[in-house]
All heavy atoms as an XYZ file, in Angstrom:
881
protein
N      39.127     16.236     21.186
C      37.606     16.156     21.339
C      37.210     14.778     20.898
O      37.613     14.343     19.824
C      36.946     17.311     20.500
C      35.599     17.456     20.749
S      34.879     18.830     19.758
C      34.262     19.744     21.184
N      36.282     14.113     21.647
C      35.797     12.842     21.278
C      34.777     12.831     20.276
O      34.188     13.894     19.910
C      35.349     12.164     22.570
O      34.097     12.720     22.965
N      34.548     11.689     19.642
C      33.569     11.538     18.658
C      32.190     11.876     19.247
O      31.373     12.446     18.506
C      33.562     10.093     18.078
C      32.586      9.920     16.984
C      32.924     10.014     15.644
C      31.223      9.470     17.011
N      31.728      9.844     14.955
C      30.733      9.493     15.763
C      30.440      9.184     18.147
C      29.492      9.070     15.519
C      29.067      8.788     17.802
C      28.601      8.834     16.539
N      31.893     11.364     20.437
C      30.647     11.759     21.130
C      30.413     13.146     21.245
O      29.345     13.719     21.110
C      30.508     10.932     22.401
C      29.231     10.983     23.156
C      28.179     10.273     22.308
C      29.284     10.314     24.506
N      31.295     13.827     21.668
C      31.196     15.355     21.933
C      31.078     15.905     20.567
O      30.316     17.076     20.455
C      32.461     15.845     22.666
N      31.614     15.593     19.434
C      31.575     16.253     18.164
C      30.162     15.922     17.622
O      29.742     16.873     16.899
C      32.610     15.600     17.181
C      33.970     16.067     17.415
C      34.949     15.428     16.406
O      34.738     14.350     15.871
N      36.065     16.044     16.202
N      29.550     14.873     17.875
C      28.349     14.537     17.356
C      27.054     14.517     18.339
O      26.109     13.873     18.160
C      28.279     13.235     16.552
C      29.336     13.220     15.489
N      30.640     12.775     15.660
C      29.195     13.528     14.120
C      31.260     12.840     14.406
N      30.473     13.255     13.574
N      27.301     15.365     19.286
C      26.212     15.411     20.297
C      24.877     15.899     19.850
O      23.773     15.241     20.181
C      26.672     16.184     21.568
N      24.893     16.920     19.094
C      23.562     17.435     18.403
C      22.895     16.323     17.651
O      21.700     16.086     17.677
C      23.899     18.594     17.666
C      24.183     19.842     18.400
C      24.453     21.079     17.606
O      24.175     20.964     16.436
O      24.920     22.008     18.175
N      23.685     15.666     16.789
C      23.139     14.572     15.971
C      22.578     13.369     16.841
O      21.328     12.941     16.598
C      24.183     14.040     15.008
C      23.683     12.890     14.110
C      22.649     13.337     13.152
C      24.899     12.256     13.354
N      23.220     13.058     17.906
C      22.687     11.941     18.763
C      21.462     12.437     19.517
O      20.538     11.720     19.623
C      23.889     11.658     19.822
C      25.091     10.859     18.984
C      23.250     10.717     20.845
C      26.160     10.645     19.780
N      21.479     13.662     19.932
C      20.262     14.239     20.686
C      19.119     14.274     19.711
O      17.985     13.910     19.954
C      20.485     15.545     21.259
C      21.343     15.524     22.499
C      22.302     16.420     22.684
C      20.978     14.643     23.533
C      23.053     16.378     23.855
C      21.728     14.553     24.675
C      22.879     15.485     24.813
N      19.361     14.629     18.381
C      18.264     14.608     17.314
C      17.807     13.262     17.044
O      16.540     13.086     17.016
C      18.881     15.295     16.107
S      17.671     15.511     14.770
N      18.581     12.237     16.965
C      18.180     10.932     16.674
C      17.376     10.332     17.910
O      16.304      9.704     17.783
C      19.418     10.048     16.432
C      19.984     10.406     14.997
C      19.042      8.470     16.253
C      21.282      9.710     14.657
N      17.836     10.601     19.077
C      17.153     10.119     20.295
C      15.697     10.779     20.341
O      14.812     10.232     20.779
C      17.991     10.339     21.529
C      17.185     10.007     22.859
C      19.221      9.393     21.514
N      15.795     11.997     20.093
C      14.402     12.862     20.156
C      13.490     12.369     19.194
O      12.333     12.171     19.385
N      13.905     12.126     17.888
C      13.087     11.522     16.957
C      12.488     10.239     17.223
O      11.359      9.902     17.106
C      13.886     11.493     15.566
S      14.218     13.087     14.829
N      13.408      9.319     17.849
C      12.992      8.042     18.285
C      11.899      8.205     19.426
O      10.873      7.449     19.316
C      14.158      7.253     18.793
N      12.070      8.971     20.340
C      11.126      9.188     21.388
C       9.718      9.708     20.820
O       8.594      9.285     21.197
C      11.540     10.205     22.527
C      12.635      9.509     23.324
C      13.168     10.588     24.249
C      12.176      8.317     24.202
N       9.799     10.805     20.059
C       8.598     11.332     19.480
C       7.819     10.337     18.530
O       6.661     10.335     18.457
C       9.035     12.569     18.539
C       7.902     13.005     17.698
C       9.514     13.645     19.472
N       8.521      9.317     17.939
C       7.970      8.332     17.104
C       7.449      7.125     17.938
O       6.270      6.744     17.819
C       8.856      7.741     16.144
O       9.463      8.840     15.286
C       8.358      6.621     15.329
N       8.130      6.878     18.997
C       7.692      5.716     19.817
C       6.609      5.993     20.836
O       5.793      5.229     21.128
C       8.979      5.089     20.573
N       6.683      7.121     21.617
C       5.646      7.358     22.570
C       4.259      7.464     21.960
O       3.405      6.740     22.625
C       6.054      8.714     23.270
C       7.282      8.542     24.117
C       4.847      9.274     24.107
C       7.836      9.852     24.705
N       3.980      8.054     21.003
C       2.499      8.005     20.452
C       2.150      6.570     20.042
O       0.916      6.178     19.984
C       2.421      8.914     19.338
C       3.596      9.794     19.426
C       4.682      9.005     20.122
N       3.107      5.753     19.505
C       2.712      4.315     19.285
C       2.567      3.344     20.354
O       1.907      2.536     20.382
C       3.714      3.889     18.225
C       3.639      4.662     16.893
C       4.715      4.145     15.890
N       4.704      4.938     14.840
C       5.247      4.722     13.592
N       5.878      3.503     13.484
N       5.242      5.598     12.596
N       3.551      3.527     21.169
C       3.613      2.647     22.293
C       2.659      2.890     23.486
O       2.168      2.046     24.271
C       4.979      2.457     22.927
C       5.900      1.777     21.829
S       5.448      0.194     21.245
C       5.529     -0.685     22.681
N       2.348      4.186     23.691
C       1.541      4.714     24.867
C       0.208      4.075     24.829
O      -0.213      3.324     25.858
N      -0.574      4.128     23.723
C      -1.837      3.448     23.821
C      -1.792      1.916     23.917
O      -2.612      1.321     24.690
C      -2.383      3.792     22.479
C      -1.766      4.959     22.026
C      -0.454      4.881     22.679
N      -0.815      1.276     23.333
C      -0.642     -0.173     23.564
C      -0.343     -0.420     24.994
O      -0.886     -1.557     25.555
C       0.434     -0.649     22.626
C       0.777     -2.167     22.805
C       0.036     -0.413     21.120
N       0.381      0.243     25.667
C       0.776     -0.090     27.032
C      -0.267      0.319     27.960
O      -0.463     -0.468     29.004
C       2.122      0.779     27.454
C       3.387      0.193     26.578
S       4.852      1.104     26.895
C       4.871      1.527     28.584
N      -1.048      1.363     27.794
C      -1.948      1.857     28.874
C      -3.427      1.467     28.647
O      -4.205      1.692     29.457
C      -1.642      3.213     29.134
C      -0.368      3.521     29.682
C       0.666      4.196     28.797
C       0.130      3.024     30.789
C       1.879      4.516     29.334
C       1.340      3.221     31.323
C       2.325      3.909     30.584
O       3.581      4.101     31.012
N      -3.741      1.127     27.337
C      -5.163      0.926     27.038
C      -5.356     -0.565     26.758
O      -4.677     -1.054     25.862
C      -5.630      1.771     25.958
C      -5.657      3.314     26.131
C      -6.052      3.976     24.808
C      -6.683      3.580     27.285
N      -6.304     -1.125     27.330
C      -6.571     -2.569     26.947
C      -8.001     -2.497     26.572
O      -8.860     -1.690     26.848
C      -6.618     -3.437     28.221
C      -5.291     -3.579     28.863
C      -5.167     -4.624     30.010
N      -6.482     -4.685     30.694
C      -6.640     -4.293     31.997
N      -5.603     -3.800     32.695
N      -7.810     -4.356     32.653
N      -8.355     -3.451     25.670
C      -9.631     -3.418     24.968
C     -10.809     -3.665     25.980
O     -11.882     -3.087     25.814
C      -9.695     -4.519     23.887
N     -10.549     -4.359     27.024
C     -11.582     -4.605     27.937
C     -11.776     -3.366     28.842
O     -12.876     -3.323     29.619
C     -11.293     -5.898     28.834
C      -9.998     -5.853     29.501
O      -9.197     -4.910     29.332
O      -9.812     -6.699     30.354
N     -10.908     -2.489     29.039
C     -11.198     -1.353     29.806
C     -11.764     -0.119     29.102
O     -12.064      0.821     29.706
C      -9.706     -0.861     30.314
O      -9.015     -0.277     29.235
N     -11.975     -0.189     27.713
C     -12.554      0.919     26.974
C     -14.078      0.552     26.983
O     -14.558     -0.503     27.100
C     -12.114      0.773     25.524
C     -10.636      0.984     25.280
C     -10.286      0.840     23.828
C     -10.199      2.413     25.820
N     -14.772      1.696     27.022
C     -16.283      1.656     26.959
C     -16.702      1.045     25.734
O     -16.081      1.169     24.554
C     -16.771      3.134     27.012
C     -15.564      3.851     27.478
C     -14.354      3.111     27.244
N     -17.834      0.406     25.745
C     -18.276     -0.379     24.444
C     -18.558      0.596     23.215
O     -18.232      0.211     22.102
C     -19.684     -1.040     24.804
C     -19.518     -1.199     26.326
C     -18.631      0.041     26.761
N     -18.997      1.789     23.496
C     -19.233      2.802     22.390
C     -17.944      3.086     21.696
O     -17.871      3.181     20.555
C     -19.981      3.881     22.983
N     -16.881      3.280     22.597
C     -15.530      3.647     22.009
C     -14.984      2.559     21.272
O     -14.383      2.682     20.133
C     -14.623      4.093     23.090
C     -13.302      4.555     22.714
C     -13.303      5.789     21.773
C     -12.320      5.058     23.904
N     -15.011      1.246     21.779
C     -14.647      0.120     20.937
C     -15.295     -0.013     19.673
O     -14.701     -0.460     18.686
C     -14.809     -1.131     21.864
C     -13.649     -1.329     22.877
C     -13.752     -2.728     23.470
N     -14.647     -2.619     24.629
C     -15.426     -3.406     25.082
N     -15.332     -4.715     24.659
N     -16.216     -3.278     26.057
N     -16.653      0.206     19.696
C     -17.357      0.169     18.392
C     -16.905      1.206     17.479
O     -16.667      0.876     16.195
C     -18.842      0.208     18.632
C     -19.776      0.218     17.553
N     -19.822     -1.081     16.720
C     -20.332      1.137     16.800
C     -20.674     -0.821     15.628
N     -20.971      0.534     15.709
N     -16.668      2.323     17.823
C     -16.239      3.449     17.050
C     -14.879      3.171     16.497
O     -14.481      3.359     15.309
C     -16.199      4.779     17.782
C     -15.720      5.967     17.021
C     -16.457      6.679     16.126
C     -14.473      6.552     17.055
N     -15.712      7.638     15.547
C     -14.461      7.614     16.151
C     -13.350      6.248     17.738
C     -13.299      8.351     15.907
C     -12.130      7.036     17.530
C     -12.209      8.080     16.551
N     -13.836      2.737     17.327
C     -12.548      2.329     16.884
C     -12.527      1.141     15.931
O     -11.500      1.049     15.153
C     -11.741      1.968     18.196
C     -11.345      3.241     19.044
C     -10.546      2.688     20.307
C     -10.451      4.157     18.278
N     -13.520      0.418     15.934
C     -13.540     -0.754     14.982
C     -13.683     -0.317     13.522
O     -13.286     -0.933     12.597
C     -14.711     -1.729     15.217
O     -15.913     -1.168     14.856
N     -14.099      0.912     13.249
C     -14.084      1.523     11.983
C     -12.890      2.203     11.416
O     -12.771      2.521     10.278
C     -15.288      2.523     11.912
C     -16.658      1.939     11.940
C     -17.284      2.090     13.314
C     -17.185      1.132     11.062
C     -18.590      1.589     13.404
C     -18.380      0.515     11.333
C     -19.162      0.689     12.427
N     -11.857      2.425     12.326
C     -10.664      3.045     11.903
C      -9.899      2.296     10.935
O      -9.484      2.973      9.917
C      -9.823      3.369     13.205
C      -8.533      3.953     12.765
C     -10.522      4.389     14.068
N      -9.611      1.072     10.970
C      -8.841      0.336      9.876
C      -9.524      0.367      8.432
O      -8.888      0.738      7.599
C      -8.761     -1.121     10.410
C      -8.920     -1.014     11.809
C      -9.905      0.147     12.057
N     -10.858      0.312      8.458
C     -11.604      0.374      7.235
C     -11.479      1.725      6.564
O     -11.272      2.032      5.485
C     -13.029     -0.080      7.393
C     -13.706      0.160      6.058
C     -13.123     -1.560      7.828
N     -11.603      2.866      7.535
C     -11.502      4.212      7.039
C     -10.172      4.627      6.468
O      -9.988      5.249      5.435
C     -11.930      5.105      8.214
O     -13.123      4.765      8.735
N      -9.131      4.131      7.178
C      -7.775      4.338      6.641
C      -7.454      3.639      5.300
O      -6.889      4.311      4.451
C      -6.711      3.938      7.792
C      -5.327      3.930      7.193
C      -6.829      4.842      8.913
N      -7.906      2.415      5.252
C      -7.767      1.735      3.989
C      -8.596      2.349      2.924
O      -8.055      2.480      1.673
C      -8.125      0.162      4.137
C      -7.928     -0.606      2.838
S      -6.171     -0.677      2.579
C      -5.525     -1.818      3.677
N      -9.745      2.811      3.102
C     -10.500      3.460      2.107
C      -9.928      4.870      1.693
O      -9.874      5.209      0.447
C     -11.880      3.764      2.595
N      -9.261      5.544      2.705
C      -8.675      6.856      2.263
C      -7.488      6.646      1.456
O      -7.120      7.345      0.516
C      -8.235      7.537      3.561
N      -6.680      5.542      1.698
C      -5.491      5.174      0.955
C      -5.866      4.736     -0.461
O      -5.168      4.967     -1.362
C      -4.645      4.143      1.642
C      -3.950      4.564      2.973
C      -3.381      3.463      3.717
C      -2.988      5.652      2.750
N      -6.807      3.968     -0.601
C      -7.129      3.338     -1.914
C      -8.161      4.139     -2.740
O      -8.096      3.927     -3.948
C      -7.704      1.949     -1.714
C      -6.814      0.799     -1.034
C      -7.548     -0.436     -0.925
C      -5.618      0.627     -1.918
N      -8.834      4.975     -2.211
C      -9.784      5.729     -2.914
C      -9.321      6.506     -4.120
O      -9.807      6.400     -5.183
N      -8.405      7.225     -3.877
C      -7.798      7.997     -5.045
C      -7.249      7.125     -6.076
O      -7.130      7.434     -7.260
C      -6.756      8.983     -4.536
C      -5.539      8.440     -3.898
C      -4.614      9.430     -3.409
O      -4.886     10.714     -3.510
N      -3.522      9.077     -2.796
N      -6.617      5.918     -5.690
C      -5.932      5.036     -6.778
C      -7.100      4.394     -7.478
O      -6.836      3.976     -8.643
C      -5.095      3.969     -5.937
C      -3.771      4.670     -5.536
O      -3.323      5.638     -6.084
O      -3.195      4.136     -4.508
N      -8.200      4.136     -6.883
C      -9.285      3.369     -7.674
C     -10.005      4.326     -8.628
O     -10.384      3.894     -9.637
C     -10.220      2.776     -6.600
C      -9.558      1.678     -5.886
C     -11.524      2.253     -7.259
C     -10.343      0.918     -4.772
N     -10.334      5.545     -8.065
C     -11.220      6.371     -8.907
C     -10.432      7.275     -9.864
O     -10.964      7.894    -10.801
C     -12.084      7.231     -7.981
C     -13.126      6.392     -7.210
C     -12.955      6.303     -5.866
C     -13.985      5.755     -7.864
C     -13.850      5.606     -5.090
C     -14.845      4.976     -7.116
C     -14.925      4.865     -5.777
N      -9.134      7.427     -9.664
C      -8.302      8.188    -10.638
C      -7.485      7.276    -11.468
O      -6.614      6.626    -10.953
C      -7.457      9.347     -9.957
C      -8.248     10.461     -9.413
C      -8.877     10.350     -8.136
C      -8.469     11.609    -10.138
C      -9.590     11.402     -7.692
C      -9.113     12.641     -9.776
C      -9.762     12.598     -8.445
N      -7.717      7.247    -12.795
C      -7.058      6.307    -13.704
C      -6.393      7.185    -14.775
O      -7.034      8.085    -15.478
C      -7.836      5.331    -14.245
C      -7.221      4.286    -14.986
C      -6.419      3.362    -14.300
C      -7.495      4.086    -16.401
C      -5.825      2.388    -15.054
C      -6.907      3.085    -17.082
C      -6.056      2.215    -16.397
O      -5.477      1.154    -17.142
N      -5.051      7.057    -14.986
C      -4.324      7.809    -15.940
C      -4.406      9.388    -15.736
O      -4.480     10.114    -16.651
C      -4.742      7.452    -17.375
C      -4.281      6.082    -17.732
O      -3.357      5.610    -17.234
N      -5.013      5.526    -18.696
N      -4.391      9.642    -14.449
C      -4.464     11.108    -14.060
C      -5.827     11.813    -14.204
O      -5.841     13.031    -13.855
N      -6.908     11.100    -14.518
C      -8.163     11.771    -14.492
C      -9.271     10.901    -13.665
O      -9.083      9.707    -13.504
C      -8.747     11.902    -15.901
O      -8.793     10.653    -16.578
C      -7.755     12.769    -16.823
N     -10.238     11.628    -13.237
C     -11.390     10.976    -12.561
C     -12.114     10.061    -13.491
O     -12.561     10.548    -14.565
C     -12.225     11.902    -11.835
C     -13.326     11.323    -10.944
C     -13.047     10.723     -9.731
C     -14.581     11.235    -11.508
C     -13.999     10.240     -8.988
C     -15.569     10.699    -10.732
C     -15.261     10.178     -9.498
N     -12.269      8.753    -13.191
C     -12.989      7.871    -14.187
C     -13.832      6.914    -13.486
O     -13.370      6.142    -12.659
C     -11.820      7.120    -14.976
O     -12.411      6.094    -15.808
N     -15.105      6.899    -13.955
C     -16.030      5.984    -13.326
C     -16.628      4.900    -14.512
O     -17.628      4.453    -14.414
C     -17.252      6.687    -12.715
C     -17.031      7.343    -11.403
C     -18.258      7.998    -10.988
C     -16.580      6.410    -10.302
N     -15.733      4.820    -15.451
C     -16.153      3.950    -16.549
C     -15.377      2.530    -16.522
O     -14.620      2.322    -15.747
C     -15.798      4.644    -17.974
O     -14.342      4.713    -18.069
N     -15.843      1.736    -17.404
C     -15.228      0.395    -17.537
C     -13.778      0.464    -18.110
O     -13.157     -0.547    -18.161
C     -16.134     -0.556    -18.425
C     -17.373     -0.875    -17.776
C     -18.638     -0.243    -18.018
C     -17.474     -1.686    -16.589
N     -19.462     -0.846    -17.023
C     -18.870     -1.713    -16.229
C     -16.607     -2.535    -15.886
C     -19.420     -2.536    -15.189
C     -17.117     -3.374    -14.876
C     -18.443     -3.248    -14.476
N     -13.333      1.666    -18.565
C     -12.040      1.718    -18.983
C     -11.078      1.915    -17.818
O      -9.830      1.822    -18.022
C     -11.807      2.896    -19.925
O     -12.208      4.089    -19.307
C     -12.714      2.819    -21.233
N     -11.582      2.117    -16.716
C     -10.734      2.298    -15.431
C     -10.473      0.818    -14.903
O     -11.299      0.197    -14.305
C     -11.480      3.143    -14.427
C     -10.683      3.374    -13.148
O      -9.597      2.677    -12.924
N     -11.121      4.145    -12.374
N      -9.166      0.363    -15.135
C      -8.799     -0.959    -14.781
C      -8.941     -1.243    -13.337
O      -9.494     -2.247    -12.710
C      -7.382     -1.294    -15.231
C      -6.766     -2.597    -14.770
C      -7.516     -3.865    -15.159
C      -5.299     -2.717    -15.163
N      -8.404     -0.167    -12.498
C      -8.493     -0.383    -11.089
C      -9.810     -0.370    -10.512
O     -10.116     -1.126     -9.508
C      -7.655      0.639    -10.357
C      -6.234      0.744    -10.906
C      -5.699      1.934    -11.198
C      -5.555     -0.448    -11.072
C      -4.352      1.966    -11.618
C      -4.192     -0.464    -11.558
C      -3.668      0.743    -11.875
O      -2.426      0.764    -12.338
N     -10.803      0.355    -10.968
C     -12.191      0.357    -10.562
C     -12.757     -0.974    -10.927
O     -13.545     -1.557    -10.102
C     -13.007      1.457    -11.181
C     -14.399      1.735    -10.842
C     -14.498      1.889     -9.358
C     -15.146      2.800    -11.496
N     -12.463     -1.498    -12.030
C     -13.080     -2.796    -12.542
C     -12.428     -3.966    -11.600
O     -13.175     -4.862    -11.182
C     -12.819     -3.110    -14.023
C     -13.258     -4.500    -14.421
C     -13.590     -2.099    -14.826
N     -11.269     -3.788    -11.358
C     -10.610     -4.822    -10.451
C     -11.144     -4.749     -8.941
O     -11.162     -5.680     -8.230
C      -9.084     -4.661    -10.440
N     -11.571     -3.572     -8.598
C     -11.998     -3.363     -7.249
C     -13.327     -4.113     -6.940
O     -13.616     -4.588     -5.773
C     -12.226     -1.810     -6.879
N     -14.131     -4.302     -7.973
C     -15.405     -5.001     -7.849
C     -15.392     -6.419     -7.377
O     -15.916     -6.803     -6.347
C     -16.301     -4.776     -9.088
C     -17.616     -5.580     -9.059
C     -16.577     -3.390     -9.466
N     -14.585     -7.250     -8.068
C     -14.413     -8.618     -7.621
C     -13.635     -8.714     -6.282
O     -13.898     -9.609     -5.479
C     -13.813     -9.387     -8.632
C     -13.070     -8.326     -9.530
C     -13.897     -7.053     -9.505
N     -12.759     -7.779     -6.073
C     -11.978     -7.717     -4.882
C     -12.850     -7.429     -3.666
O     -12.648     -8.099     -2.585
C     -10.852     -6.758     -4.882
O      -9.987     -6.969     -5.990
N     -13.782     -6.470     -3.831
C     -14.715     -6.204     -2.784
C     -15.612     -7.527     -2.460
O     -15.938     -7.692     -1.311
C     -15.635     -4.991     -3.147
C     -15.015     -3.576     -3.009
C     -15.801     -2.589     -3.602
C     -14.535     -3.365     -1.567
N     -15.973     -8.156     -3.435
C     -16.831     -9.379     -3.336
C     -15.943    -10.403     -2.576
O     -16.596    -11.007     -1.569
C     -17.234     -9.944     -4.559
C     -18.354     -9.015     -5.342
C     -18.565     -9.554     -6.727
C     -19.510     -8.804     -4.610
N     -14.749    -10.580     -2.950
C     -13.942    -11.532     -2.186
C     -13.777    -11.072     -0.693
O     -13.786    -11.933      0.331
C     -12.595    -11.770     -2.935
C     -11.549    -12.548     -2.003
C     -12.726    -12.386     -4.233
N     -13.518     -9.885     -0.527
C     -13.224     -9.338      0.798
C     -14.615     -9.485      1.771
O     -14.440     -9.959      2.834
C     -12.942     -7.839      0.793
N     -15.724     -9.274      1.116
C     -16.892     -9.304      1.823
C     -17.180    -10.767      2.238
O     -17.728    -11.090      3.299
C     -18.087     -8.793      0.979
C     -19.375     -8.851      1.633
C     -19.914     -8.339      2.736
C     -20.499     -9.727      1.075
N     -21.134     -8.758      2.958
C     -21.532     -9.589      1.944
C     -20.612    -10.539     -0.086
C     -22.712    -10.205      1.694
C     -21.877    -11.101     -0.290
C     -22.747    -11.006      0.643
N     -16.882    -11.658      1.290
C     -17.284    -13.082      1.365
C     -16.368    -13.734      2.277
O     -16.755    -14.606      3.135
C     -17.337    -13.750     -0.015
C     -17.931    -15.147     -0.045
C     -19.416    -15.131      0.020
N     -19.898    -16.382     -0.289
C     -20.758    -17.104      0.446
N     -21.299    -16.476      1.449
N     -21.247    -18.206      0.033
N     -15.091    -13.639      2.175
C     -14.123    -14.379      2.856
C     -13.433    -13.660      3.974
O     -12.925    -14.287      4.861
C     -12.837    -14.786      1.962
O     -12.185    -13.675      1.470
C     -13.478    -15.559      0.662
N     -13.512    -12.381      4.049
C     -12.819    -11.630      5.114
C     -11.324    -11.876      5.105
O     -10.770    -11.817      6.183
C     -13.409    -11.871      6.520
C     -14.906    -11.671      6.567
C     -15.270    -10.388      7.103
N     -16.706    -10.352      7.250
C     -17.470     -9.313      7.065
N     -16.765     -8.105      6.637
N     -18.718     -9.316      7.197
N     -10.758    -12.201      4.030
C      -9.379    -12.448      3.903
C      -8.613    -11.385      3.163
O      -8.878    -11.043      2.055
C      -9.186    -13.776      3.038
O      -7.873    -13.966      2.630
N      -7.638    -10.827      3.967
C      -6.863     -9.687      3.343
C      -6.028    -10.191      2.228
O      -6.039     -9.699      1.198
C      -5.954     -9.071      4.485
C      -5.208     -7.912      4.035
C      -5.765     -6.683      3.744
C      -3.835     -8.110      3.807
C      -4.961     -5.722      3.265
C      -3.075     -7.090      3.379
C      -3.579     -5.855      3.140
N      -5.348    -11.258      2.357
C      -4.545    -11.949      1.479
C      -5.211    -12.272      0.197
O      -4.788    -11.996     -1.011
C      -3.644    -13.130      1.994
C      -2.747    -13.707      1.029
C      -1.600    -13.192      0.547
C      -3.175    -14.940      0.365
C      -0.843    -13.779     -0.370
C      -2.364    -15.416     -0.572
C      -1.164    -14.929     -0.931
N      -6.448    -12.881      0.364
C      -7.235    -13.303     -0.725
C      -7.734    -12.157     -1.570
O      -7.767    -12.168     -2.751
N      -8.079    -11.071     -0.918
C      -8.494     -9.852     -1.573
C      -7.422     -9.154     -2.352
O      -7.621     -8.802     -3.575
C      -8.992     -8.858     -0.474
O     -10.100     -9.343      0.311
C      -9.550     -7.606     -1.211
N      -6.147     -9.093     -1.794
C      -5.168     -8.492     -2.503
C      -4.724     -9.365     -3.697
O      -4.439     -8.926     -4.769
C      -3.955     -8.366     -1.568
C      -4.260     -7.331     -0.449
C      -2.627     -7.912     -2.389
C      -4.588     -5.915     -0.977
N      -4.758    -10.738     -3.547
C      -4.331    -11.664     -4.644
C      -5.325    -11.588     -5.756
O      -4.938    -11.518     -6.931
C      -4.422    -13.143     -4.040
N      -6.694    -11.494     -5.466
C      -7.664    -11.380     -6.531
C      -7.427     -9.939     -7.264
O      -7.420     -9.945     -8.589
C      -9.099    -11.429     -5.972
C     -10.184    -11.005     -6.980
C      -9.334    -12.860     -5.475
N      -7.284     -8.884     -6.659
C      -7.083     -7.638     -7.237
C      -5.804     -7.613     -8.085
O      -5.751     -7.251     -9.278
C      -6.915     -6.565     -6.122
N      -4.658     -8.051     -7.564
C      -3.449     -8.226     -8.344
C      -3.615     -9.099     -9.472
O      -3.076     -8.779    -10.711
C      -2.296     -8.645     -7.469
C      -1.883     -7.552     -6.546
S      -0.621     -8.154     -5.313
C       0.796     -8.535     -6.351
N      -4.169    -10.278     -9.318
C      -4.518    -11.106    -10.440
C      -5.342    -10.618    -11.475
O      -5.039    -10.736    -12.736
N      -6.417     -9.878    -11.191
C      -7.274     -9.249    -12.116
C      -6.519     -8.161    -12.920
O      -6.673     -8.083    -14.105
C      -8.526     -8.519    -11.417
C      -9.615     -8.392    -12.274
C     -10.586     -9.298    -12.397
C      -9.702     -7.146    -13.046
C     -11.686     -9.029    -13.257
C     -10.740     -6.929    -13.828
C     -11.697     -7.836    -13.975
N      -5.708     -7.342    -12.301
C      -5.016     -6.246    -12.998
C      -3.932     -6.929    -13.850
O      -3.745     -6.390    -15.029
C      -4.270     -5.287    -11.966
C      -3.455     -4.424    -12.648
C      -5.269     -4.470    -11.233
N      -3.231     -7.908    -13.366
C      -2.236     -8.561    -14.228
C      -2.885     -9.287    -15.495
O      -2.359     -9.061    -16.556
C      -1.482     -9.585    -13.411
N      -4.019     -9.919    -15.339
C      -4.690    -10.519    -16.398
C      -5.269     -9.645    -17.334
O      -5.090     -9.715    -18.629
C      -5.768    -11.477    -15.777
N      -5.752     -8.419    -16.820
C      -6.349     -7.428    -17.714
C      -5.193     -6.815    -18.627
O      -5.420     -6.543    -19.783
N      -4.022     -6.590    -18.027
C      -2.931     -6.031    -18.892
C      -2.271     -7.032    -19.768
O      -2.009     -6.641    -20.823
C      -1.882     -5.517    -17.857
C      -2.312     -4.213    -17.134
C      -1.310     -3.578    -16.424
N      -1.783     -2.291    -15.970
C      -1.289     -1.659    -15.012
N      -0.111     -2.090    -14.385
N      -1.660     -0.383    -14.664
N      -2.255     -8.310    -19.323
C      -1.674     -9.415    -20.194
C      -2.627     -9.690    -21.384
O      -1.966     -9.939    -22.359
C      -1.462    -10.753    -19.219
N      -3.879     -9.656    -21.129
C      -4.705     -9.828    -22.232
C      -4.824     -8.686    -23.154
O      -5.522     -8.806    -24.261
C      -6.164    -10.247    -21.654
C      -6.154    -11.594    -20.934
C      -7.506    -11.755    -20.378
C      -5.800    -12.727    -21.814
N      -4.321     -7.461    -22.770
C      -4.401     -6.330    -23.553
C      -5.748     -5.617    -23.562
O      -6.020     -4.750    -24.350
N      -6.597     -5.928    -22.530
C      -7.915     -5.343    -22.483
C      -7.630     -3.785    -22.025
O      -8.284     -2.991    -22.498
C      -8.781     -6.025    -21.535
C     -10.191     -5.351    -21.413
C      -9.031     -7.522    -22.091
N      -6.856     -3.701    -21.067
C      -6.432     -2.386    -20.461
C      -4.958     -2.133    -20.510
O      -4.146     -3.070    -20.498
C      -6.857     -2.295    -18.881
C      -8.201     -2.384    -18.737
C      -9.140     -1.281    -18.855
C      -9.063     -3.365    -18.303
N     -10.378     -1.691    -18.483
C     -10.442     -2.957    -18.175
C      -8.904     -4.732    -18.055
C     -11.459     -3.677    -17.796
C      -9.887     -5.454    -17.641
C     -11.183     -5.085    -17.604
N      -4.551     -0.933    -20.781
C      -3.229     -0.578    -20.901
C      -2.587     -0.160    -19.541
O      -3.061      0.583    -18.738
C      -3.033      0.566    -21.868
C      -3.397      0.115    -23.232
C      -2.703     -1.117    -23.727
O      -1.546     -1.238    -23.534
N      -3.431     -1.957    -24.547
């Protein structure tokens, strides 16, 4: 019995997983162009990246040491304020991340926050 015949189920599983992953990602890219979408849909889709980023970061910013915290003892909430200002002013993803990381590192190095 050949190696291919012995591992046919595994190969079908890997190929199936690749298709299930690739089709939803590549389909919209291949068949939808920005100029073919209605303006209202394009406007609505412009909020998707911001919404996804807010959903990912919200719990990390507002929950500090396992509890909900809106005080100045929350290092991540304090670091989010200058980061939001940099993001709003410069529209630079790298600059925003650099300011946030620098603020957190400085806060911990100075011993202000643990």
